[in-house]
Backbone as a chain_set.jsonl record, in Angstrom:
{"seq": "MSGIEGVELLSRAHAYLREVVAAVPEGGWAASTPCSEWTVRQVVNHARLDQQAYGAVVTGHGLPDSDPFHPADALDGDAGAELDKVLRAVAEVYAGLAADAGEVPTPLGPLPFPVAAAAAAMDAAVHAWDIAVATGQDAPLAEDVAEGIRPAAEQLVDHLREAYGVFAPARETPGGDGRAEALLAFLGRDPHWAPAGS", "coords": {"N": [[-71.372, 76.891, 19.053], [-71.213, 73.557, 20.382], [-71.209, 71.21, 23.153], [-67.965, 69.979, 24.134], [-65.328, 72.347, 23.636], [-62.972, 74.631, 22.057], [-59.779, 74.875, 23.613], [-59.931, 72.512, 25.108], [-61.28, 70.754, 23.369], [-59.443, 70.615, 21.233], [-57.291, 69.493, 22.604], [-58.34, 66.971, 23.263], [-58.678, 65.884, 20.695], [-56.02, 65.831, 19.828], [-54.985, 64.022, 21.712], [-56.305, 61.698, 20.946], [-55.218, 61.334, 18.387], [-52.496, 60.936, 19.053], [-52.768, 58.559, 20.527], [-53.676, 56.611, 18.649], [-51.615, 56.626, 16.777], [-49.474, 55.753, 18.332], [-50.243, 53.143, 18.65], [-49.988, 51.911, 16.211], [-49.246, 48.976, 14.509], [-46.109, 47.246, 13.964], [-45.931, 46.392, 11.281], [-47.799, 48.004, 10.105], [-47.512, 50.504, 8.923], [-47.474, 50.828, 6.164], [-50.018, 50.292, 5.394], [-53.149, 50.581, 3.622], [-55.449, 53.354, 3.677], [-58.556, 55.118, 4.557], [-58.159, 57.502, 3.213], [-57.85, 58.025, 0.005], [-55.469, 56.229, -1.769], [-53.42, 56.794, -0.002], [-51.011, 55.87, 2.414], [-50.775, 54.651, 5.842], [-48.491, 55.822, 7.04], [-48.185, 58.068, 5.408], [-50.561, 59.452, 5.978], [-50.155, 60.028, 8.683], [-47.971, 61.771, 8.446], [-49.159, 63.784, 6.909], [-51.109, 64.699, 8.738], [-49.401, 65.676, 10.715], [-48.087, 67.785, 9.331], [-50.294, 69.415, 8.717], [-51.163, 70.15, 11.325], [-48.882, 71.496, 12.164], [-49.017, 73.695, 10.468], [-51.328, 74.951, 11.455], [-50.401, 75.931, 13.911], [-48.256, 77.524, 13.057], [-49.256, 79.597, 11.412], [-50.412, 81.265, 13.246], [-48.295, 82.131, 14.87], [-46.537, 83.113, 13.012], [-44.198, 81.975, 12.168], [-42.26, 78.994, 11.323], [-43.614, 77.528, 9.387], [-44.7, 74.599, 7.544], [-42.275, 72.86, 5.55], [-42.979, 71.267, 3.539], [-45.564, 70.179, 1.289], [-48.66, 69.585, 2.662], [-50.57, 68.129, 1.269], [-49.199, 66.49, -0.362], [-47.752, 64.422, 1.063], [-44.622, 63.278, 2.315], [-43.368, 59.911, 2.121], [-41.968, 59.027, 4.293], [-41.05, 59.825, 7.657], [-38.529, 61.597, 9.358], [-36.731, 59.863, 11.805], [-38.552, 58.711, 14.691], [-41.943, 58.319, 14.045], [-44.103, 58.853, 15.767], [-42.877, 60.403, 17.762], [-42.026, 62.623, 16.295], [-44.495, 63.634, 15.484], [-45.59, 64.202, 18.014], [-44.013, 66.342, 18.944], [-44.866, 68.428, 17.301], [-47.617, 68.535, 17.95], [-47.51, 69.292, 20.639], [-46.423, 71.865, 20.393], [-48.433, 73.197, 18.926], [-50.587, 72.989, 20.704], [-49.63, 74.598, 22.768], [-49.549, 77.101, 21.512], [-52.32, 77.536, 20.981], [-53.348, 77.456, 23.567], [-52.438, 79.832, 24.515], [-54.048, 81.737, 23.398], [-56.854, 83.995, 23.494], [-59.998, 82.866, 24.587], [-62.2, 84.189, 23.665], [-61.37, 85.372, 21.379], [-61.89, 87.151, 18.463], [-60.865, 86.78, 15.955], [-58.727, 84.552, 14.613], [-55.741, 83.668, 13.044], [-55.693, 81.115, 10.597], [-54.915, 78.188, 8.556], [-57.084, 78.17, 6.9], [-57.938, 80.694, 6.653], [-58.861, 83.702, 8.529], [-60.542, 83.017, 11.589], [-63.097, 82.886, 14.146], [-62.031, 82.18, 17.52], [-63.226, 79.722, 18.746], [-64.073, 78.337, 16.444], [-61.724, 78.139, 14.961], [-60.135, 76.517, 16.662], [-61.732, 74.228, 16.656], [-61.589, 73.533, 13.973], [-58.886, 72.816, 13.689], [-58.935, 70.688, 15.478], [-60.728, 69.0, 14.165], [-59.247, 68.238, 11.904], [-57.139, 66.792, 13.133], [-58.548, 64.768, 14.563], [-60.074, 63.378, 12.642], [-58.126, 62.348, 10.938], [-56.866, 60.746, 12.791], [-58.865, 58.851, 13.181], [-58.851, 57.744, 10.581], [-56.356, 56.433, 10.639], [-56.729, 54.671, 12.757], [-58.807, 52.904, 11.855], [-57.586, 51.884, 9.607], [-55.559, 50.35, 10.625], [-56.773, 48.457, 12.13], [-57.543, 49.061, 14.745], [-59.427, 49.205, 17.754], [-60.624, 51.882, 18.276], [-62.624, 54.165, 18.351], [-63.826, 57.345, 17.078], [-64.584, 59.678, 19.494], [-67.867, 60.403, 20.705], [-68.495, 62.907, 21.93], [-66.387, 64.482, 21.099], [-66.802, 64.474, 18.343], [-69.244, 65.831, 18.35], [-68.42, 68.354, 19.251], [-66.853, 69.151, 17.105], [-68.569, 69.243, 14.941], [-70.155, 71.729, 14.458], [-68.186, 73.499, 13.4], [-67.381, 72.052, 11.181], [-69.72, 72.134, 9.667], [-69.775, 74.816, 9.083], [-67.471, 75.22, 7.541], [-66.785, 73.116, 5.718], [-68.325, 72.619, 3.353], [-67.669, 74.782, 1.69], [-64.886, 74.341, 1.398], [-64.939, 71.905, 0.135], [-66.2, 72.516, -2.297], [-64.593, 74.587, -3.354], [-61.932, 73.675, -3.262], [-61.848, 70.935, -3.385], [-61.086, 69.257, -1.27], [-62.438, 67.547, 0.352], [-64.318, 64.555, 0.047], [-67.556, 64.028, -1.526], [-70.378, 64.486, 0.652], [-71.814, 61.777, 2.504], [-74.714, 59.659, 2.77], [-76.148, 58.632, 5.877], [-77.269, 55.826, 7.793], [-80.244, 56.082, 9.798], [-79.831, 55.269, 12.468], [-77.205, 55.741, 13.149], [-74.573, 57.233, 15.12], [-73.293, 60.388, 16.472], [-70.576, 60.576, 15.776], [-70.376, 58.899, 13.525], [-72.122, 60.276, 11.837], [-70.749, 62.713, 11.52], [-68.383, 61.826, 10.235], [-69.477, 60.829, 7.855], [-70.548, 63.192, 6.797], [-68.194, 64.471, 6.228], [-67.39, 63.038, 4.074], [-66.34, 60.544, 4.496], [-66.556, 56.972, 4.696], [-68.262, 55.707, 7.269], [-68.125, 53.074, 8.004], [-65.91, 51.969, 6.933], [-63.444, 49.554, 6.092], [-60.315, 47.788, 5.978], [-59.363, 46.245, 2.88], [-60.314, 42.877, 2.488], [-60.708, 42.415, 5.14]], "CA": [[-70.657, 75.636, 19.276], [-71.875, 72.752, 21.406], [-70.344, 70.197, 23.741], [-66.635, 70.482, 24.444], [-64.857, 73.251, 22.578], [-61.751, 75.369, 22.307], [-58.546, 74.171, 23.948], [-60.253, 71.148, 25.534], [-61.592, 69.979, 22.177], [-58.193, 70.378, 20.525], [-56.521, 68.558, 23.423], [-58.92, 65.631, 23.106], [-58.365, 65.412, 19.345], [-54.59, 65.518, 19.822], [-54.793, 62.795, 22.485], [-56.788, 60.609, 20.091], [-54.221, 61.129, 17.34], [-51.326, 60.307, 19.679], [-53.132, 57.193, 20.934], [-53.732, 55.661, 17.528], [-50.288, 56.529, 16.172], [-48.665, 54.909, 19.216], [-50.698, 51.756, 18.555], [-49.795, 51.344, 14.864], [-48.345, 47.824, 14.597], [-44.858, 47.398, 13.217], [-46.149, 46.225, 9.845], [-48.988, 48.735, 9.699], [-47.254, 51.829, 8.364], [-47.732, 50.852, 4.723], [-51.414, 49.893, 5.151], [-54.042, 51.526, 2.953], [-56.336, 54.086, 4.588], [-59.706, 55.713, 3.872], [-57.675, 58.574, 2.332], [-57.552, 57.297, -1.217], [-54.093, 56.076, -2.249], [-52.452, 57.189, 1.015], [-50.695, 54.876, 3.436], [-50.826, 55.136, 7.219], [-47.379, 56.744, 7.275], [-48.476, 59.326, 4.715], [-51.608, 60.154, 6.723], [-49.509, 60.571, 9.882], [-47.185, 62.942, 8.054], [-50.118, 64.817, 6.519], [-51.669, 65.258, 9.968], [-48.326, 66.452, 11.354], [-47.887, 69.016, 8.572], [-51.477, 70.254, 8.91], [-51.136, 70.73, 12.661], [-47.788, 72.477, 12.168], [-49.517, 74.901, 9.805], [-52.255, 75.643, 12.359], [-49.612, 76.695, 14.866], [-47.342, 78.474, 12.425], [-49.912, 80.799, 10.898], [-50.672, 82.14, 14.393], [-47.037, 82.71, 15.357], [-45.827, 83.763, 11.911], [-42.96, 81.275, 11.806], [-42.306, 77.545, 11.439], [-44.506, 76.888, 8.417], [-44.15, 73.359, 6.989], [-41.485, 73.014, 4.328], [-43.531, 70.308, 2.583], [-46.986, 70.332, 1.006], [-49.404, 68.54, 3.365], [-51.366, 67.31, 0.368], [-48.285, 65.561, -1.021], [-46.851, 64.099, 2.18], [-43.551, 62.314, 2.066], [-43.649, 58.567, 2.609], [-41.237, 58.737, 5.522], [-40.701, 60.886, 8.578], [-37.235, 61.367, 9.983], [-36.827, 59.374, 13.173], [-39.772, 58.056, 15.145], [-43.095, 59.092, 13.574], [-44.865, 59.324, 16.919], [-42.135, 61.474, 18.433], [-42.078, 63.806, 15.426], [-45.855, 64.153, 15.599], [-45.8, 64.734, 19.358], [-43.373, 67.661, 19.03], [-45.738, 69.393, 16.639], [-48.862, 68.677, 18.708], [-47.224, 70.079, 21.841], [-46.239, 73.259, 19.991], [-49.742, 73.745, 18.556], [-51.364, 73.123, 21.94], [-49.111, 75.761, 23.489], [-50.006, 78.297, 20.793], [-53.761, 77.733, 21.179], [-53.581, 77.743, 24.983], [-52.081, 81.225, 24.744], [-55.006, 82.629, 22.747], [-58.064, 84.295, 24.262], [-61.131, 82.046, 24.156], [-63.182, 85.033, 22.978], [-60.727, 86.053, 20.248], [-62.816, 87.21, 17.337], [-60.208, 86.453, 14.689], [-57.48, 83.811, 14.784], [-55.245, 83.211, 11.743], [-55.632, 79.666, 10.371], [-54.668, 77.884, 7.137], [-58.343, 78.346, 6.178], [-58.297, 82.098, 6.778], [-59.154, 84.094, 9.911], [-61.763, 82.43, 12.143], [-63.235, 83.053, 15.591], [-61.257, 81.17, 18.232], [-63.83, 78.385, 18.869], [-64.112, 77.682, 15.13], [-60.332, 77.819, 14.616], [-59.728, 75.352, 17.45], [-62.495, 73.072, 16.189], [-61.068, 73.146, 12.657], [-57.652, 72.071, 13.944], [-59.34, 69.429, 16.107], [-61.331, 68.168, 13.123], [-58.159, 67.67, 11.106], [-56.431, 65.785, 13.924], [-59.407, 63.651, 14.952], [-60.492, 62.572, 11.491], [-56.972, 61.565, 10.499], [-56.681, 59.697, 13.791], [-59.831, 57.797, 12.832], [-58.322, 57.076, 9.382], [-55.25, 55.556, 11.052], [-57.28, 53.619, 13.617], [-59.52, 51.87, 11.094], [-56.653, 51.266, 8.669], [-54.683, 49.416, 11.343], [-57.586, 47.511, 12.883], [-57.651, 49.422, 16.157], [-60.743, 49.471, 18.319], [-60.432, 53.229, 18.827], [-63.552, 55.026, 17.615], [-63.896, 58.777, 17.338], [-65.507, 59.89, 20.61], [-69.086, 61.115, 20.342], [-68.478, 64.314, 22.349], [-65.431, 65.168, 20.22], [-67.517, 64.685, 17.08], [-70.242, 66.877, 18.578], [-67.719, 69.629, 19.315], [-66.311, 69.467, 15.786], [-69.611, 69.343, 13.916], [-70.518, 73.08, 14.015], [-67.133, 74.041, 12.537], [-67.459, 71.326, 9.908], [-70.86, 72.651, 8.905], [-69.449, 76.172, 8.643], [-66.3, 75.296, 6.677], [-66.464, 72.016, 4.803], [-68.938, 72.728, 2.032], [-66.853, 75.708, 0.894], [-63.625, 73.677, 1.066], [-65.263, 70.843, -0.823], [-66.508, 73.106, -3.596], [-63.511, 75.44, -3.852], [-60.616, 73.028, -3.331], [-61.972, 69.487, -3.545], [-60.308, 68.563, -0.248], [-63.289, 66.537, 0.978], [-65.215, 63.833, -0.86], [-68.951, 64.407, -1.283], [-70.998, 63.951, 1.865], [-72.502, 60.496, 2.354], [-75.898, 59.427, 3.598], [-75.926, 57.692, 6.969], [-78.501, 55.247, 8.325], [-80.788, 56.878, 10.891], [-79.387, 54.846, 13.787], [-75.802, 56.042, 13.403], [-74.343, 58.253, 16.125], [-72.735, 61.676, 16.067], [-69.285, 60.385, 15.11], [-70.646, 58.379, 12.182], [-72.729, 61.351, 11.045], [-69.685, 63.652, 11.163], [-67.517, 61.2, 9.236], [-70.212, 60.788, 6.593], [-70.616, 64.564, 6.301], [-66.868, 64.787, 5.695], [-67.136, 62.204, 2.903], [-65.787, 59.253, 4.883], [-67.473, 55.859, 4.942], [-68.071, 55.398, 8.692], [-67.955, 51.626, 8.201], [-64.778, 51.563, 6.11], [-62.537, 48.538, 6.655], [-59.302, 47.402, 4.983], [-59.749, 45.165, 1.961], [-60.057, 41.52, 2.975], [-60.92, 42.255, 6.584]], "C": [[-71.375, 74.869, 20.381], [-70.895, 71.728, 21.944], [-69.002, 70.803, 24.113], [-66.145, 71.361, 23.296], [-63.519, 73.846, 22.965], [-60.564, 74.473, 22.609], [-58.832, 72.733, 24.366], [-60.54, 70.247, 24.335], [-60.317, 69.639, 21.411], [-57.329, 69.374, 21.282], [-57.035, 67.133, 23.275], [-58.606, 65.054, 21.727], [-56.895, 65.029, 19.237], [-54.313, 64.222, 20.579], [-55.218, 61.573, 21.676], [-55.758, 60.293, 19.007], [-52.966, 60.459, 17.901], [-51.596, 58.832, 19.983], [-53.075, 56.222, 19.756], [-52.379, 55.538, 16.835], [-49.389, 55.636, 17.022], [-49.017, 53.439, 19.077], [-50.579, 51.167, 17.152], [-48.841, 50.155, 14.981], [-47.145, 47.991, 13.675], [-45.063, 47.288, 11.711], [-47.285, 47.068, 9.296], [-48.756, 50.046, 8.985], [-47.548, 51.927, 6.873], [-49.172, 50.479, 4.376], [-52.179, 51.0, 4.432], [-54.987, 52.151, 3.977], [-57.575, 54.566, 3.832], [-59.346, 56.903, 2.999], [-57.129, 57.91, 1.076], [-56.076, 57.379, -1.604], [-53.04, 56.547, -1.251], [-52.254, 56.06, 2.007], [-50.847, 55.492, 4.83], [-49.704, 56.141, 7.47], [-47.625, 58.085, 6.594], [-49.553, 60.126, 5.446], [-51.033, 60.76, 8.001], [-48.724, 61.831, 9.525], [-48.092, 64.095, 7.622], [-50.704, 65.496, 7.753], [-50.638, 66.131, 10.686], [-48.148, 67.801, 10.658], [-49.077, 69.962, 8.721], [-51.452, 70.932, 10.272], [-50.023, 71.772, 12.777], [-48.256, 73.783, 11.542], [-50.481, 75.664, 10.702], [-51.502, 76.463, 13.4], [-48.828, 77.809, 14.215], [-48.037, 79.727, 11.918], [-50.277, 81.761, 12.029], [-49.394, 82.868, 14.8], [-46.265, 83.45, 14.271], [-44.508, 83.12, 11.563], [-43.146, 79.767, 11.99], [-43.268, 76.863, 10.491], [-43.87, 75.606, 7.886], [-43.345, 73.633, 5.73], [-41.897, 71.998, 3.276], [-45.014, 70.587, 2.409], [-47.754, 69.231, 1.732], [-50.209, 67.626, 2.446], [-50.511, 66.409, -0.532], [-47.265, 65.099, 0.012], [-45.811, 63.065, 1.797], [-43.913, 60.972, 2.672], [-43.031, 58.322, 3.969], [-41.063, 59.995, 6.351], [-39.324, 60.577, 9.133], [-37.45, 60.885, 11.411], [-38.15, 58.686, 13.446], [-40.986, 58.906, 14.782], [-43.902, 59.656, 14.73], [-44.191, 60.475, 17.63], [-42.165, 62.76, 17.613], [-43.458, 64.453, 15.499], [-46.051, 64.832, 16.946], [-45.183, 66.125, 19.52], [-44.277, 68.737, 18.438], [-47.01, 69.61, 17.458], [-48.646, 69.495, 19.977], [-47.086, 71.571, 21.501], [-47.576, 73.914, 19.657], [-50.601, 73.962, 19.797], [-50.924, 74.354, 22.722], [-49.577, 77.063, 22.835], [-51.476, 78.565, 21.09], [-54.095, 78.018, 22.639], [-53.281, 79.201, 25.312], [-53.027, 82.224, 24.103], [-56.221, 82.847, 23.647], [-59.231, 83.501, 23.699], [-62.185, 82.863, 23.424], [-62.567, 85.814, 21.818], [-61.641, 85.994, 19.03], [-62.196, 86.799, 16.021], [-58.857, 85.806, 14.984], [-56.994, 83.398, 13.396], [-55.225, 81.677, 11.691], [-55.273, 79.418, 8.912], [-55.917, 78.068, 6.272], [-58.79, 79.803, 6.155], [-58.63, 82.421, 8.223], [-60.508, 83.557, 10.358], [-61.869, 82.81, 13.615], [-62.548, 81.897, 16.32], [-61.949, 79.802, 18.327], [-63.854, 77.619, 17.545], [-62.704, 77.278, 14.703], [-59.865, 76.576, 15.359], [-60.451, 74.097, 16.984], [-62.014, 72.598, 14.824], [-59.777, 72.35, 12.809], [-57.961, 70.714, 14.563], [-59.934, 68.471, 15.079], [-60.246, 67.478, 12.301], [-57.456, 66.547, 11.858], [-57.291, 64.554, 14.177], [-59.782, 62.769, 13.769], [-59.315, 61.769, 10.948], [-56.612, 60.484, 11.521], [-57.621, 58.535, 13.505], [-59.351, 57.023, 11.597], [-57.265, 56.033, 9.77], [-55.785, 54.377, 11.867], [-57.943, 52.52, 12.794], [-58.584, 51.164, 10.114], [-55.802, 50.197, 9.334], [-55.456, 48.498, 12.279], [-57.716, 47.81, 14.362], [-59.107, 49.632, 16.558], [-60.657, 50.807, 19.049], [-61.329, 54.197, 18.068], [-63.392, 56.499, 17.971], [-64.958, 59.005, 18.407], [-66.697, 60.75, 20.183], [-69.029, 62.592, 20.74], [-67.457, 65.127, 21.555], [-66.099, 65.464, 18.878], [-68.547, 65.8, 17.218], [-69.592, 68.256, 18.63], [-67.208, 70.095, 17.964], [-67.412, 69.841, 14.793], [-69.971, 70.78, 13.512], [-69.467, 73.719, 13.103], [-67.157, 73.358, 11.177], [-68.582, 71.882, 9.046], [-70.579, 74.05, 8.369], [-68.405, 76.179, 7.527], [-66.267, 74.313, 5.516], [-67.094, 72.164, 3.428], [-68.142, 73.67, 1.132], [-65.544, 75.042, 0.475], [-63.833, 72.591, 0.021], [-65.458, 71.431, -2.22], [-65.311, 73.857, -4.18], [-62.221, 74.679, -4.113], [-60.678, 71.517, -3.497], [-61.247, 68.689, -2.481], [-61.137, 67.56, 0.551], [-64.121, 65.862, -0.098], [-66.642, 64.296, -0.602], [-69.484, 63.773, -0.003], [-71.756, 62.668, 1.533], [-73.769, 60.482, 3.199], [-75.527, 58.46, 4.711], [-77.258, 57.108, 7.408], [-78.946, 56.02, 9.569], [-80.263, 56.516, 12.257], [-77.956, 55.202, 14.111], [-75.668, 57.204, 14.386], [-73.698, 59.502, 15.562], [-71.407, 61.52, 15.335], [-69.484, 59.883, 13.686], [-71.229, 59.459, 11.28], [-71.674, 62.376, 10.618], [-68.801, 63.073, 10.066], [-68.192, 61.165, 7.877], [-70.318, 62.177, 5.973], [-69.294, 64.975, 5.661], [-66.485, 63.907, 4.498], [-66.502, 60.873, 3.202], [-66.899, 58.216, 4.949], [-67.288, 55.45, 6.392], [-67.817, 53.924, 8.979], [-66.829, 51.087, 7.339], [-63.944, 50.512, 6.842], [-61.52, 48.191, 5.579], [-59.811, 46.263, 4.11], [-59.381, 43.818, 2.561], [-60.29, 41.341, 4.446], [-62.334, 41.795, 6.88]], "O": [[-72.062, 75.461, 21.213], [-69.891, 71.407, 21.307], [-68.909, 72.001, 24.379], [-66.5, 71.146, 22.137], [-63.0, 73.599, 24.054], [-60.36, 73.448, 21.958], [-58.071, 71.828, 24.023], [-60.089, 69.102, 24.296], [-60.133, 68.498, 20.987], [-56.705, 68.504, 20.673], [-56.246, 66.194, 23.174], [-58.3, 63.868, 21.605], [-56.561, 64.016, 18.623], [-53.497, 63.411, 20.14], [-54.561, 60.533, 21.721], [-55.462, 59.128, 18.742], [-52.434, 59.526, 17.3], [-50.755, 57.971, 19.727], [-52.494, 55.142, 19.859], [-52.029, 54.46, 16.354], [-48.621, 54.842, 16.479], [-48.185, 52.575, 19.354], [-51.019, 50.041, 16.92], [-47.735, 50.308, 15.5], [-47.172, 48.779, 12.729], [-44.432, 48.017, 10.946], [-47.7, 46.88, 8.153], [-49.706, 50.649, 8.485], [-47.845, 53.013, 6.376], [-49.514, 50.36, 3.2], [-51.9, 52.186, 4.604], [-55.285, 51.553, 5.01], [-57.644, 54.439, 2.61], [-60.13, 57.288, 2.132], [-56.058, 57.303, 1.102], [-55.517, 58.467, -1.746], [-51.874, 56.687, -1.619], [-53.205, 55.38, 2.394], [-51.024, 56.702, 4.97], [-49.942, 57.2, 8.051], [-47.3, 59.131, 7.157], [-49.463, 61.351, 5.525], [-51.382, 61.883, 8.364], [-48.807, 62.839, 10.226], [-47.817, 65.253, 7.938], [-50.788, 66.723, 7.81], [-50.971, 67.197, 11.202], [-48.069, 68.838, 11.318], [-48.895, 71.174, 8.839], [-51.687, 72.135, 10.376], [-50.204, 72.809, 13.416], [-47.926, 74.862, 12.034], [-50.462, 76.895, 10.718], [-51.92, 77.572, 13.735], [-48.74, 78.912, 14.753], [-47.465, 80.815, 11.985], [-50.435, 82.958, 11.787], [-49.41, 84.074, 15.045], [-45.437, 84.311, 14.569], [-43.761, 83.656, 10.744], [-44.044, 79.315, 12.701], [-43.7, 75.74, 10.75], [-42.646, 75.52, 7.783], [-43.681, 74.517, 4.942], [-41.245, 71.875, 2.239], [-45.647, 71.169, 3.29], [-47.531, 68.052, 1.455], [-50.497, 66.482, 2.799], [-51.036, 65.662, -1.357], [-46.067, 65.345, -0.131], [-46.082, 62.116, 1.062], [-44.681, 60.906, 3.632], [-43.525, 57.488, 4.728], [-40.944, 61.095, 5.812], [-38.99, 59.413, 9.355], [-38.268, 61.445, 12.142], [-38.785, 58.147, 12.54], [-41.062, 60.076, 15.16], [-44.339, 60.806, 14.683], [-44.854, 61.42, 18.056], [-42.312, 63.852, 18.162], [-43.573, 65.677, 15.568], [-46.619, 65.922, 17.013], [-45.772, 66.991, 20.166], [-44.43, 69.819, 19.005], [-47.438, 70.75, 17.64], [-49.499, 70.301, 20.35], [-47.574, 72.428, 22.236], [-47.829, 75.052, 20.055], [-51.263, 74.991, 19.928], [-51.757, 75.071, 23.276], [-49.953, 78.011, 23.524], [-51.847, 79.693, 21.416], [-55.041, 78.755, 22.916], [-53.812, 79.743, 26.282], [-52.837, 83.433, 24.243], [-56.569, 81.988, 24.458], [-59.437, 83.463, 22.486], [-62.974, 82.316, 22.654], [-63.148, 86.784, 21.33], [-62.1, 84.925, 18.627], [-62.912, 86.499, 15.066], [-57.96, 86.441, 15.538], [-57.771, 82.824, 12.633], [-54.788, 81.027, 12.641], [-55.322, 80.346, 8.105], [-55.819, 78.116, 5.046], [-59.888, 80.114, 5.694], [-58.68, 81.521, 9.061], [-61.492, 83.624, 9.622], [-60.851, 83.034, 14.27], [-62.489, 80.778, 15.811], [-61.315, 78.795, 18.014], [-63.678, 76.4, 17.524], [-62.51, 76.197, 14.147], [-59.268, 75.681, 14.761], [-59.855, 73.022, 16.923], [-62.026, 71.4, 14.542], [-59.587, 71.332, 12.143], [-57.334, 69.711, 14.223], [-59.671, 67.269, 15.12], [-60.324, 66.279, 12.038], [-57.204, 65.48, 11.298], [-56.823, 63.425, 14.027], [-59.804, 61.544, 13.888], [-59.491, 60.622, 10.538], [-56.108, 59.424, 11.151], [-57.221, 57.373, 13.578], [-59.432, 55.795, 11.563], [-57.286, 54.901, 9.287], [-55.353, 53.238, 11.691], [-57.675, 51.338, 13.007], [-58.766, 49.982, 9.822], [-55.372, 49.246, 8.682], [-54.862, 47.834, 13.128], [-57.973, 46.904, 15.155], [-59.908, 50.169, 15.792], [-60.62, 50.857, 20.279], [-60.849, 54.964, 17.234], [-62.883, 56.842, 19.038], [-66.101, 58.577, 18.25], [-66.554, 61.695, 19.408], [-69.468, 63.448, 19.972], [-67.64, 66.328, 21.358], [-65.978, 66.567, 18.345], [-68.706, 66.619, 16.313], [-70.15, 69.223, 18.112], [-67.137, 71.296, 17.703], [-67.197, 70.668, 13.907], [-70.086, 71.044, 12.315], [-69.816, 74.404, 12.141], [-66.975, 74.005, 10.145], [-68.415, 72.076, 7.842], [-71.091, 74.426, 7.314], [-68.444, 77.048, 6.655], [-65.771, 74.645, 4.439], [-66.447, 71.858, 2.426], [-67.959, 73.391, -0.053], [-65.133, 75.163, -0.679], [-63.0, 72.392, -0.863], [-64.941, 70.9, -3.203], [-65.05, 73.766, -5.38], [-61.495, 74.984, -5.058], [-59.648, 70.883, -3.729], [-60.828, 67.56, -2.738], [-60.584, 66.802, 1.347], [-64.575, 66.51, -1.041], [-66.913, 64.897, 0.437], [-69.09, 62.668, 0.372], [-72.27, 62.499, 0.426], [-73.882, 61.19, 4.199], [-74.694, 57.574, 4.52], [-78.272, 57.806, 7.401], [-78.113, 56.55, 10.304], [-80.242, 57.371, 13.143], [-77.517, 54.99, 15.242], [-76.552, 58.057, 14.469], [-73.57, 59.665, 14.348], [-71.137, 62.247, 14.379], [-68.847, 60.372, 12.753], [-70.879, 59.552, 10.103], [-71.699, 62.854, 9.484], [-68.505, 63.749, 9.081], [-67.557, 61.44, 6.859], [-70.192, 62.326, 4.758], [-69.267, 65.723, 4.684], [-65.378, 64.022, 3.972], [-66.154, 60.133, 2.282], [-68.051, 58.55, 5.226], [-66.245, 54.89, 6.73], [-67.352, 53.566, 10.061], [-66.785, 49.893, 7.043], [-63.766, 50.58, 8.058], [-61.824, 48.287, 4.39], [-60.595, 45.425, 4.556], [-58.279, 43.636, 3.077], [-60.1, 40.246, 4.974], [-62.691, 41.609, 8.043]]}, "num_chains": 1, "name": "protein.A"}
């Protein structure tokens, strides 16, 4: 792993997700996102359910009662508050794990702690980016966060793409793009995606 990692990486990804969700404008919840056919509210709920699963598989309880890949259109109550409860719980679970743990349960199977934390961070950070660009926020994915996520992405994503189709094919990026753009392209995102008509 390189750059920031472990609990710090997950904390930074969670902070990014909180930041962009808090800044969704009142009329922005139904906006289209880079996640094909998903609205901002659906992406927020998907991110919440994914993070809940990362915490629950470690503790053995509290698994989501909904399928993250078919997220409900609405969250009960305030979406940001519901998300924050889950992020705090996941952060507490990961903070209680040994940084040198050789095997941590995750929704993707058992992984070494740094890879498990980076996988959870990848999920949070990339969906935060989806929300940010969908709602016109000037909130890019930080370069050092992308650098911390990249080794886990390279270890996990090709298998997930081939076995489950959960990522679009990787995209080519122009040579001048930075680490965040390269990560997004590797994950099948268009780093320069913008809402239609913008």
